Structures are given as structure tokens and as C-alpha cells.
C-alpha positions in Angstrom: 1.1 74.5 49.2 3.1 77.3 50.4 6.6 77.1 51.7 8.1 75.1 54.3 7.6 75.9 58.0 9.8 73.3 58.8 11.6 72.2 55.9 12.7 68.2 57.4 9.4 67.6 58.9 7.0 69.2 55.7 9.2 67.3 53.0 9.0 63.9 54.7 5.2 64.8 55.5 4.5 65.8 51.6 6.9 63.1 50.1 4.3 60.3 52.1 1.6 62.1 51.1 2.7 62.5 47.2 2.7 58.8 46.9 -0.7 57.9 48.8 -2.0 60.5 46.3 -0.6 59.1 43.3 -1.9 55.6 44.3 -5.3 56.9 44.2 -4.8 58.6 41.4 -3.9 55.6 39.2 -7.0 53.7 40.3 -8.6 53.2 36.9 -5.9 53.5 34.7 -4.7 50.8 32.5 -2.0 48.6 33.9 0.8 50.0 31.7 0.3 53.4 33.0 0.7 52.8 36.2 4.1 54.0 37.3 3.9 53.9 41.6 6.8 51.9 41.8 9.0 54.3 40.0 7.2 57.4 41.9 8.3 55.7 45.2 12.0 55.3 44.1 12.1 59.0 42.8 10.8 59.4 46.7 13.4 57.7 48.2 15.6 61.0 47.9 13.3 62.7 50.4 12.4 60.1 53.2 15.8 57.9 52.8 18.9 60.7 51.6 17.7 63.9 53.2 16.8 62.8 56.6 19.9 60.8 57.0 21.8 64.1 55.5 19.8 66.6 58.0 18.2 64.7 60.6 20.5 61.7 61.6 20.1 62.2 65.3 16.5 61.5 65.5 16.3 58.3 63.3 15.5 56.0 65.7 17.4 53.1 66.6 14.3 50.3 66.4 15.9 46.6 66.5 15.1 44.7 63.0 13.5 41.9 65.3 10.6 39.6 64.0 8.0 41.5 65.3 9.6 44.7 64.7 10.0 43.4 61.0 6.1 42.9 60.9 5.2 46.5 61.9 7.4 47.9 59.5 5.3 45.7 56.8 8.4 43.4 56.0 7.1 40.0 56.0 9.2 38.8 53.2 11.2 41.3 52.5 15.8 40.4 53.2 17.7 42.8 54.9 21.3 41.8 55.8 22.1 40.1 59.0 24.8 42.8 59.8 21.8 45.4 60.2 20.8 45.3 63.5 18.3 48.3 63.8 16.0 51.1 61.8 19.0 53.4 61.8 21.5 51.2 60.5 19.2 50.4 57.6 18.5 53.5 56.8 22.3 54.6 56.7 22.8 51.9 54.3 20.1 52.3 52.5 20.9 56.4 51.5 24.5 55.2 50.2 22.6 52.6 47.9 19.8 55.6 47.1 22.4 58.0 46.9 24.6 56.1 43.7 21.6 54.7 42.6 22.9 51.4 43.2 19.3 49.1 42.8 18.3 46.7 40.9 14.4 45.9 40.0 13.6 42.5 39.9 11.1 40.9 38.4 9.7 37.2 38.9 8.3 36.6 35.6 9.0 37.1 32.1 6.6 40.2 31.9 8.8 42.8 33.9 6.7 43.3 36.6 8.2 44.6 39.6 8.5 42.1 42.4 11.3 43.1 44.1 13.6 46.2 45.3 17.0 45.1 45.7 19.8 48.0 47.2 23.1 47.1 47.0 26.1 47.5 48.9 29.6 49.1 48.3 32.9 49.7 50.1 32.5 48.3 53.9 28.7 47.4 53.3 26.9 44.2 52.5 26.7 43.2 49.1 23.1 43.3 49.2 21.5 45.9 52.0 18.3 44.6 51.6 16.2 43.1 49.5 12.1 44.7 49.3 9.0 42.8 48.1 7.4 45.9 45.9 4.4 45.7 47.9 6.5 46.3 51.0 8.5 49.2 50.4 5.5 52.0 51.1 4.1 50.4 54.0 7.7 50.1 55.2 7.8 53.9 54.1 5.2 54.8 56.2 6.3 53.3 59.3 9.8 54.6 59.1 8.6 58.3 58.3 6.0 58.2 61.3 8.8 57.2 63.8 11.1 59.6 62.7 8.6 62.4 62.5 7.5 61.4 66.2 10.9 61.2 67.3 11.6 64.7 65.6 8.3 66.6 67.3 9.4 64.9 70.7 12.8 66.1 70.7 12.2 70.0 68.9 9.5 70.4 71.5 
């Protein structure tokens, strides 16, 4: 693929597409050769850190209420109650991702990725969020769609 026409939007779109392509690619591979959560965690740099640094004004302030959590794909995931909107969540997650203050938690002895926990520091909550592993990508898709729509609507 060529150069970026618009670095921020292209990078977000390409990062989501990269995860989608990889998820398609691993179909049929033995389970021990599937690294979808490793890739997703790596992609948080492009989906969480870069937008917070480059396009923070376009990150939407969508309330984190029960109805919106369902839209975000976050049925079982935990978000600290002090974080009230999507923009606040992304700002808090940015610090956790940038400092790799992330824990991967397994509910069993087989070391599966069941949860990804984002820890806070300083004035942040001790645990910013604890995502059910299978809810991370749907959340990133929702967030990216909302962010890209905001950017496009305001840059016209």
C-alpha cells in the first residue's frame, strides 16, 4: 500500500484492517500459532496512543452508560466508575498502553488470554479497565468508527 493521504485516518483504518486480515489469516492454523491478542495489543499504539496525541479533539465524549457499553461491545468488561465517557477512557488507556502497564489474565491453568487489564498510575484509578479478551476488538472497531466519523465530519 502507498503513502498516507491523511496520516491519522489512514493509520486508524489500516490498523483495524490489519487486525481483520490477521483474524481471517489464522483460520485453520493450530491454536498455538494464533497470536491475535498479541497483534491486537501491539495495535493499541495506533488506535489509542496516536489518536490521543494527534487528534484528541475528535475523540468523542460518548457516555459510558449501560446502553452505550452494549454498543461498544463491552458486556462483561470492567471500566472504573470514575471514567464517565469514551474520551476519558481513551485518555486513561493511553497512559497504560504507552507505559505498557498491561496485564494479561487467564481464568485457567492453560494460560489462555481471558482478560486484558489496563493499570493506572499517579492520579488514575488503580485499574482503568479490565476487558474481556473477546470484547477488545469489537470495542476498538466501535471506537475507531466513532473517531473516524468525528474527524471526517469536522475536517470537511
